[in-house]
Residue, then its C-alpha position, 0 to 999 in steps of 0.5 A: a298089219s303089225i303082226i306081219l311086220d313083226i314077223a318080217e322084222k324077226t326074219g330080216d325081211v322087213e325092208n323088202l316087205i314094206n318097199a315091195s311094189y305092185t307088178d301090175p302094169y297099171y299100178k306098177g311102183q306103188t308101195a304099201l305107203h302109197v296105199a295107206i295114204e290113199r286109204r287115209s289111214f294115218e295109223h298105218v302110215k305111222l306104222l310103216v314109216q317107223k319101219g323105214p320105208d322108201v318115202q321117195a318111191n313113186g308109182k307108175f299110175f299116179q306117178l306121185l311121191s308119198l308126200s305129193s300124194s298126201a298133199c294132193t288128197n288134202q291130208p295135212d296131218i300126214v304131210s306134217f308127219l312125213m316131214e317131221n317124223p324122227y325115223r325117215r323124213a320126206d324131202v320136199t325137194d324130191r322129184d317124181s318121175r316127171g321131175n315135179t316137186v310137191l308144189h308142182t304136183l299141187v298145181v298140176i293135179v289140183y288146179d286141173e282137176i277142179l277145172v275138169q270136174h267143174n266143166k263136167l258139172d256146168k259148162k256154161v260158167q267159165l271158172e277161170e274168168i270169175e274175179n275176186n273183190d279186187g277184180m283179179t282172176p286166178l291167172k291175174l292173181a298168180a301174176k300179181l303174187g309172182k307165182i312163176e310155176l303156177i303162171r307157166h302151168m296155166l299158160h301152157r295148160e293143154f288137154m288132149d281129150e275132146e271133152t276137156k280140150p276147150l279148157s286148154r290155153k295152149f293148142t299144138e298145131w304141128i310138130y316136126g322133130p324139135v320144132h313145133s307151132s302152138l296157139y296160146d289163148m290171149i284171154s286176160i293176157d294182152t293189154d286189150e283188157k283192163d289190168s291184164v297179166l302183161e301189165i300186172i307183171v311189167f308195172g308190178s314193182e313189188i313182184p320180185n321175179r318179173p324178169e323171169m316171168l316175162q321169159i315165159e311163152p307167150l309173154r316173151s314172143l308177144l312183147q317181141t311182136k309188139w316191139e317189131r310191129f309198132a313200138s320200135k317205130l314209136f321209140l325212134m320217133n320219140f328219140l328224134l323228137y326228144v333230141m330236137y326238143l333238147t336242141i331247141f331248149t338248149t338254143v333258147t336258153f343259151y340265147r335268152k335275153e337279159g332281164q325279166p319277162p316279158f321281153p319286147i320284140e326288137n329283132i324281128p326274125l331272130d326274136h320270132l324264132r326265139c318266141v317259137g322256141e320258147l313256146i316249144s320248150i313250154f309245151g314240152a315242159l308241160r308234157f314232162l312235168y305234168k305229174t309234178v305240177r299235179m303233186l305241187k297243187q295238192i300241197q295246201s301251203f304252196t298255193e297256185k298264186e305263190f307258185i306262179s309268182f315264184v316261177y315268174l321271178e326266179y325262172v332262171g334257176l328252174l330253167v338251168l336245172s331243167l336244162a341240165f337234167a333234161w340232157v341226163n334223161l337222154l340215156y333213157y333211149l339206150r333201151d333200143s339197143k340190146q347191147l347197150g341195154m344189157y350193159s346199161v349199168m356199165m354204160q353209165r359212163l356215158r353220163v360223164f359226157v351227157l352231164l358235161f354238156g348239160f351242166s355246161a349249158a346250164i352254167v353258161a346260162l347263169i353268167h351275165n353277158s359282159p365284155p371280158a376283162q382286157t389288160k394291156i402290157t405297158n412295160d418297156t418290152a411291150a413298147q418296143m414291140r409296138s412298131f412291129f405288132e399290134p398291142y398285146k391283149c390278154v383275154k381272161l376267159s370265164y364261164n360265159d364261154i361254153r367251151f371254157a365251161a365244158l373244159e373246166l367241168f371236165k377237169f372236175t371229172i378227173g379231180m383237177g378242177d378249180l372252183q373259180f367263178t366270178d361275180q358275174v354269176q346271177y344266181k350263186e346258190v344255183f351255181y353252187i348246187l350245179l357244181n356240187c351235183y356235177i362233182i358228186l355225180t361224175y367224179i365221186l359216184l360214176l368214176n368210182m362205180l366204174i372201178a367197182l364194176m371190174g372183175n367179178t362184179v362185171e361178170r355177175i351183172s352180165t348174167q342178170s343184165e339181159n333179163i333186166w334189159n328185157l324188163q326195161r324194154a317191156f316197160t317201154i313198150l307198154d308205156m308207149e302203147r298206153t299213149l296211143p288212142r284206144w282205136l289205134r291200139s285195137k287196130l294194131q292188135c288186130r293187124m298183128s301177123r301172129m294173131v288168130c281168131s276162133r270160136n269155141p262151142m260156146d260161140k264165144h270169141r277167143r283170140f290166140f297168139r301163134 
């Protein structure tokens, strides 16, 4: 080979010689470099590369680049040489006739080839269902590692041969022009299995490209079907229940009795209603704070007896803090709307109103109920007016009035507030905390954030917000689905209009999503 190359170099035909390809229709496009890689001849590969061949050429039969061919045949020495040689290096971003890079080719060829070969040897064992020590199948492991191209290929894998067709995860039913209908295998994907692919992607906070992975079919359509089938109804019901709970919680807090509990029942109809509202508030608080209580119980220095004693004596401070931030949590239910969800970052301006109402109600709850200070005008002018008018009374408003508290907090929002509070405050430390938190959250952070969002920042966020909103809604869907009993979840999944059940030749049930 070296003699022929030397002669071609002397005659000036070396470039045409080394880049000459097969003309046979079955091997058209293959060059001498492809053949050397196929024959695993490292010496011939180095000899050819020294003469400057076209490393981007791909054959028609294998449709592979030289770099992809060496990678798929497990020749790391040739791969390293093609990428690091001083003559003409192969670019890992090059694409073959199908648009695949070397990484795409490894996934498509090696993975599928192993499945096909194993199916020929042993059809009884499902290779893709074997789990590792962490309970992960290959599909679940790819989802956990965020291998988006591998996930896409595995979910869209389709074989046309009758022998290998059971290995497919996608089955095309019909095609009419650009429109087609396909069935997708739901094994390891839907939430009816433990640690499903859908749960791994949605709840895996360490996966960097989760929003993009959820756009792969059938994950995107499956989430949309769940939302239309039951999640949207549950979300609306949770929203209404949460608003009712906040209304009851706020009303009970506003009309609470002075002193330390327990309180005697004096006014039978009103006190009974207050007791019912307090019970509802307690049950709701237990539901929301269950995880927090479990965390506190694990702290040995903070015993259960001390915790109960602290809540009994200082319950008002915890009450007003819970009230304020409970209203802030109302923004969680913006995920129902695509418009609000896409621009959820920009819609944080709504926190100004939500914080205003929540913090106003909390501050009013800290103020003692006492008659407002009144002063009478006793000068001569007032004395002359007594014959025509009633004595003039000057009422000094305080934070005890929720309208006055809301107005003063709004002044803090625009930077015109005055830190005036009377001695009627029951817990001055909590009062300071509420005012400082409100000023920081509304005036310093939120308003400045809205200014920063203008211009290019808004445009940049707009391009990402839809994917983020889809991820948030997917999290909401699966979170609500987890709260349902297992029998109800199975019933809802079986009644989905897009679910199709089938049996393969192994007499094993397979559930598909159309």
